[in-house]
C-alpha positions as CSV (number, residue, x, y, z in Angstrom):
1,X,4.7,21.9,24.3
2,X,7.7,23.2,22.9
3,X,7.6,24.5,19.3
4,X,10.5,21.7,18.0
5,X,7.7,18.8,19.9
6,X,4.5,20.8,17.4
7,X,6.7,21.3,14.4
8,X,8.1,17.4,14.3
9,X,4.6,16.1,15.5
10,X,3.3,18.1,12.2
11,X,5.9,17.1,9.8
12,X,5.1,13.4,11.0
13,X,0.9,14.0,10.3
14,X,1.9,15.4,6.8
15,X,4.5,12.9,6.4
16,X,1.7,9.9,7.1
17,X,-0.8,12.1,5.0
18,X,1.3,11.3,2.3
19,X,1.6,7.9,2.4
20,X,-1.6,7.5,2.3
21,X,-2.5,9.6,-0.1
22,X,-0.5,7.4,-2.3
23,X,-2.2,4.3,-1.3
24,X,-4.8,5.5,-2.2
25,X,-3.3,7.3,-5.6
26,X,-2.2,3.0,-6.5
27,X,-5.5,1.6,-5.5
28,X,-6.8,4.1,-8.1
29,X,-3.7,3.1,-11.0
30,X,-4.7,-0.5,-10.1
31,X,-8.4,-0.3,-10.5
32,X,-7.8,1.5,-14.2
33,X,-5.1,-1.0,-15.4
34,X,-7.2,-3.8,-15.5
35,X,-10.4,-2.0,-16.3
36,X,-7.9,-1.7,-19.5
37,X,-6.7,-4.7,-19.3
38,X,-10.1,-6.5,-20.5
39,X,-10.3,-3.9,-23.6
40,X,-6.5,-4.3,-24.5
41,X,-4.5,-7.1,-22.9
42,X,-2.9,-7.6,-19.8
43,X,0.6,-7.1,-21.5
44,X,0.3,-3.6,-22.9
45,X,-1.8,-2.4,-19.7
46,X,0.3,-3.5,-16.9
47,X,3.0,-2.7,-19.0
48,X,2.4,1.2,-18.9
49,X,2.2,0.6,-14.6
50,X,6.4,0.1,-15.8
51,X,8.7,3.3,-15.5
52,X,11.1,3.6,-18.3
53,X,14.8,4.4,-18.4
54,X,15.6,8.1,-17.7
55,X,12.0,8.5,-16.4
56,X,12.1,11.1,-13.4
57,X,10.7,11.2,-9.9
58,X,7.3,11.7,-11.5
59,X,7.8,8.7,-13.7
60,X,8.6,6.5,-10.9
61,X,5.6,7.9,-8.0
62,X,3.2,5.6,-9.9
63,X,4.8,2.1,-9.9
64,X,5.9,3.1,-6.1
65,X,2.2,4.0,-5.4
66,X,0.9,0.7,-6.6
67,X,3.4,-1.5,-4.6
68,X,2.4,0.9,-1.4
69,X,-0.9,-0.4,-2.1
70,X,-0.6,-3.7,-3.0
71,X,2.0,-3.9,0.7
72,X,-1.1,-2.2,2.6
73,X,-3.9,-4.3,0.8
74,X,-1.6,-7.4,1.9
75,X,-0.7,-6.3,5.9
76,X,-4.3,-5.0,6.2
77,X,-5.7,-9.0,4.5
78,X,-2.9,-10.7,7.0
79,X,-4.3,-8.8,10.4
80,X,-8.3,-9.3,8.9
81,X,-7.3,-13.3,8.8
82,X,-5.7,-13.3,12.3
83,X,-8.6,-11.3,13.7
84,X,-10.8,-14.0,12.3
85,X,-8.8,-16.8,13.1
86,X,-8.6,-15.6,17.1
87,X,-12.6,-14.8,16.9
88,X,-12.7,-18.3,15.9
89,X,-10.2,-20.5,18.5
90,X,-8.3,-21.4,15.9
91,X,-4.5,-21.9,17.5
92,X,-1.6,-20.6,15.4
93,X,1.8,-19.7,15.7
94,X,2.2,-18.7,19.5
95,X,5.3,-16.8,21.1
96,X,4.0,-18.3,24.7
97,X,4.9,-21.5,25.4
98,X,2.0,-22.0,27.7
99,X,-0.7,-22.0,25.0
């Protein structure tokens, strides 16, 4: 292997780890916000997730991680639903005209 491919592989793995860490952080933020919504009310609890005007990158990190967690959850739910439908024999939209 060349040195370039080793460096690219390491950077790719590091970026993937960072994305999954942000997804995990977003899931924790969602769980804590839902828990706080029972005591404080949903408006006050969910308002904390929105960045204010003039926030730095750290202020935007929470909302971005929440969106990543929600997106990963929706993609996971869609893939799981598709697998269940295929296991049950439900015919969905197919690219193949023969089926």
